[in-house]
N, C-alpha and C positions, 0 to 999 in steps of 0.2 A: 230645221224648224217645222212646226206643224201649225197650220192655220185652221181654226174651226169656225165655220159660219153656221149658226143655228137659228132657224126661222120658225115662228109659232104657227101651228096649224089652226085654220079657221079663225084667224085673229079678228076678222070683221064681225063675227058673231059671238066673241068671247071677251073676257076681261084681259087686260094687259098683264101677261105673265112674265115679262122680261125682268123686272126688278127682283122678283122672287127667285128666278133661276140664277141671276147674277149673284145674289146673296148666297145661294146654296153652293155655287162653284168656288166661292172663296175658301171653303173648307177643304177643297180637293187639290187646288193648285195655286201657286203664287202668281200665275199669269193673270193679268187684268183683263176681264171680259167687260165689254161696253156695248151699249146699244149702238148699232150702226145705222140702219134706216128702219123706220116703221117698227114692227114687232120682231126685229131680228137683232141678234147679238153676235159679237165676233171677238176672238181672242187668239193670241199667238202663244203656243205652248212649246216648251223646250223638250220635254221628256215624253217618250211614247206611253209609258205607264200612266201618266197623267192624262194623256189623250183618251185612253180607255176609260179612266175614271169619269171624265167629263162627258164623254159620249153616252155611257150607260146611265149616268145620272139624268141626262136629258131624256133619254128613251124611257126611263122608268115611268114617267107620268103619262106618256102617250100624247103629249101636247106639242111635240117638236119634230121638225125635219133637221137632221144632222148631216152637215157636210164637212168632210175632213180633207184638207188640201196639203199635199207634201211638196215642198219646193223651196226655192230661194225666197228669202224675206229681207227686204230693206226697211228697217225700222230702228230709229235711234232709241237708245235706252231711255225709258220713261215716257216715250211718246205714245199717243193713243193709237190703237190698231187702225183707226180710220185714216191715219196718216201713212200707213204702210203701203208698200208696193212689192212686186216680185211675183214669180211664178206660183208661189205658195198661195197667194191671195186669189190668183186667177183660177187655180185648181180648186180652191175651197168654194168659190162661186159656182163653178161647174158642178161640184159635188153636191151642193145643197139643191141645185135645180134637178139633178138626177134623183136625189132622194125623194123629191116631190112627185116623181113619175113612177116610183116603185110601188105600183098598185098591188095590194095584198101582201106586200113584203114589209119587213121592218124598214122604216124610213130613214135609212142611213146609207151614205155612199162615201167611198174613199177614192180620191183622184190624185194621181201623181203627175206633177208638172214635168213635161218632157221637152227635149230639144229636137226639132225636126219632125217629119211626118212619115208614116208608113215605114218603108224600108230604110229611110234616112235616119230613123231613130237609132242612136248608138246602142250597142248590146247591153251596156250597163243600165241604160234608161229603160230598155225593154224588160230587163230583169226586175227593175224597180216597179214598173207598171204591173207586172205579174204578181209581185209581192203585195202591191196595193189591192189588187183584186182578191187575193187570198185573205188579206187582213179584213177586207169588207165582208167576205163570206163568214169568217169566224165571228166578227162583231155582230153580224145580223143574227147568227145562231144564239150568241149570248144574249143579245137584245131581246130575242123572242122569249127566252127563259125569264128575263127580268120583267118584261111586260105582262107576263101571264101570272105573276104572283098576286095573291090576295093581300088585303090589308093586314089580316092576321099573320100571314107569313112574313110580311115586311116588318111587323113589330118585332118578331123573333130575330130575323137576320140582321136588322139594324143594330140590335143590342149585341149580337154576336160579333159584329164588326167592331163595335165600340170596345168590347172586352178583349178581343184577340186580333185586331187588325185584319179581320177577314178570314182567319183560319178556322174558327168555329170548332175548336177542340172540345172533347168531352167535358173537361173541367169547366169551361166557360158556359157550356150548355146548362150545367147545374146552377150557375150563378144567374143566368138569364131566367131560368124557371122561377127561381126565388124572387127575382126583381119583378117579374110580370105576374106573379101569383098563380102560376099554372104548373102542371106536373112536368118532370123532366122528360117523360114519355111524349107529352104534347110538343115539347120543343124538338125532340128527335124526329117526330112525324113532320113537323113544319120544315125542318132542315131537309128531310128526304123529298118531300113533295115540292118544295120551292126550287130544287135544283141548285141549292147554295154551294155544295161542294163542287159540282160540275162547273159552275160559273167561275169559281176561284181557281180551279185547275186550268181553265181555258184562257183566263185573262193574260197570263204571261205569254201564251202563244200569239195572241192578238198583238201584244206590245212588241214581241220579237219580230213579227212580220212587218209592222209599221217601221221599226228601226231598220230592218233589212232594206225596205223600200227607200227609206231616207238616205241610208249610206250609199246605196247604188246610184241614186239620183245625184247626190253630191259628187261622187266619183266621176259620173258621166259629165257633169257640168265642168269639173276641174279639167278633165281631159279635153273637152271642147274649147276651153279657154286657152289651151296651149298653142 
């Protein structure tokens, strides 16, 4: 399981944006996100691809620190994330705090919950930690692309996703142009300059690395329990 802890930037001098983000995330994952403390929200997500969706949706606005924790989760079905425990929650807390210190970088961090310290960490857990670091690097790259889009570019790519589930094929570009009342050439330029194709080519890589980190951590924990 993956635990995401997402904290609002500059909340003391800004409006409360938690309800808006919680509402937006309902379209991306069946996982329930809830306010945890202050201007922070938290959720437990089962699938890596949904983790990528949630993280990039939060990064899009530039208002959030995103922490992704990979580890064990003790949470009864239907219970609030606030009632959960396990290494995934500890890792998510560490991750969001690290995201806050990522000066000049995309404010996202991925932390893998591990057993032991230093050389005592099992090899499987070490592999998981490395995969977590690689997933963080890929997500930060994609996050930079997402954060640099203009509003005009977002209007185009949002419609492309609605038409083709993110693929943005030529035929859907024609439909988007008609819907927005612009030329197909304008849509093509927006797709090119927005990094839309590059984002969707890289998303599976980020999800694969998260899944790899998760599987190795689970394997390590299972071996440690023997």
